[in-house]
C-alpha positions in Angstrom: 22.1 -40.1 -32.8 21.6 -37.1 -30.6 19.3 -34.4 -32.1 21.2 -31.3 -33.2 19.8 -29.1 -30.4 21.4 -31.5 -27.9 25.0 -31.2 -29.3 27.7 -28.8 -28.3 29.3 -27.6 -31.5 30.8 -24.2 -30.9 34.2 -23.7 -29.5 33.0 -21.0 -27.1 30.5 -23.4 -25.5 33.3 -26.0 -24.9 35.5 -23.3 -23.4 32.7 -22.1 -21.1 32.2 -25.6 -19.8 36.0 -26.1 -19.3 36.3 -22.7 -17.6 33.4 -22.9 -15.2 32.2 -26.5 -15.1 32.5 -29.1 -12.4 34.5 -32.3 -13.2 33.6 -35.9 -12.4 35.7 -39.0 -13.2 34.9 -42.6 -13.5 37.7 -45.0 -14.6 38.6 -43.9 -18.1 35.9 -41.2 -18.7 35.8 -37.6 -17.5 32.6 -35.5 -17.5 32.6 -31.7 -17.1 29.2 -30.0 -16.7 28.0 -26.5 -16.4 24.5 -25.0 -16.3 23.3 -23.5 -19.6 20.0 -21.8 -18.7 18.2 -23.6 -21.6 15.2 -26.0 -21.6 17.5 -28.8 -22.8 20.9 -30.3 -22.2 23.7 -30.3 -24.7 26.6 -32.7 -24.9 30.1 -32.7 -26.5 32.4 -35.7 -26.8 36.2 -35.7 -27.1 38.2 -38.8 -28.0 41.8 -37.8 -28.8 44.4 -39.6 -30.8 46.1 -40.8 -27.5 43.1 -43.1 -27.1 43.5 -44.6 -30.5 45.4 -43.7 -33.7 42.5 -45.2 -35.7 39.7 -42.8 -36.5 37.3 -45.8 -36.8 37.9 -46.7 -33.1 37.6 -43.1 -31.9 34.3 -42.7 -33.7 33.0 -46.0 -32.4 33.8 -44.8 -28.8 32.0 -41.5 -29.5 29.0 -43.2 -30.9 28.7 -45.4 -27.7 29.0 -42.3 -25.5 26.4 -40.4 -27.5 24.0 -43.3 -27.3 24.4 -43.5 -23.5 23.7 -39.8 -23.2 20.6 -40.2 -25.4 19.1 -43.3 -23.7 19.5 -42.2 -20.1 16.8 -40.0 -18.6 18.8 -36.9 -17.8 18.0 -33.5 -16.4 17.6 -30.5 -18.6 19.6 -27.2 -18.4 23.2 -28.5 -18.6 26.1 -28.4 -21.0 28.4 -31.4 -20.6 31.6 -32.4 -22.2 32.5 -36.1 -22.0 36.2 -37.0 -22.5 37.6 -40.5 -23.1 41.0 -41.2 -21.6 43.6 -43.6 -23.0 42.9 -47.2 -22.1 39.1 -47.0 -22.3 37.4 -50.2 -23.2 34.3 -50.2 -25.4 32.4 -52.8 -23.3 32.7 -50.6 -20.2 31.5 -47.3 -21.7 27.8 -47.7 -21.0 28.3 -48.6 -17.3 30.9 -45.9 -16.7 28.7 -43.3 -18.3 25.8 -44.3 -16.1 28.1 -44.0 -13.0 29.2 -40.6 -14.2 25.7 -39.4 -14.6 24.9 -40.7 -11.1 28.0 -39.0 -9.6 27.2 -35.7 -11.3 23.5 -35.9 -10.3 22.3 -35.5 -13.9 19.5 -38.2 -13.6 16.0 -36.7 -13.6 14.9 -38.6 -10.5 16.0 -41.1 -7.9 14.2 -44.0 -9.7 16.6 -43.9 -12.6 19.6 -44.2 -10.3 18.2 -47.3 -8.6 17.1 -49.1 -11.7 20.5 -48.5 -13.5 22.4 -50.6 -10.9 
């Protein structure tokens, strides 16, 4: 589980990322990021009912995305919102998230990019 300081929880933070953030897409996941001028990064995750009508499945997808954000060595100072799109497959989440972090240049250094492939 992500520590509380690393989670986006306020609506105004989500709105700020959507209004001024850059978007990146990888298959069935979209990442929007914006700088936050803090010493840590924060993440928010959105999995809508169009992805699955079952809350259990939506929560499982969010858990996998959270775990990916937690385990990858990412830069500090960003707010990011990760959105799952309909048709997402649970077994592809980890790889797609890694590719998104690579596209958005959120890895701390070049070594992580090369070792993740």
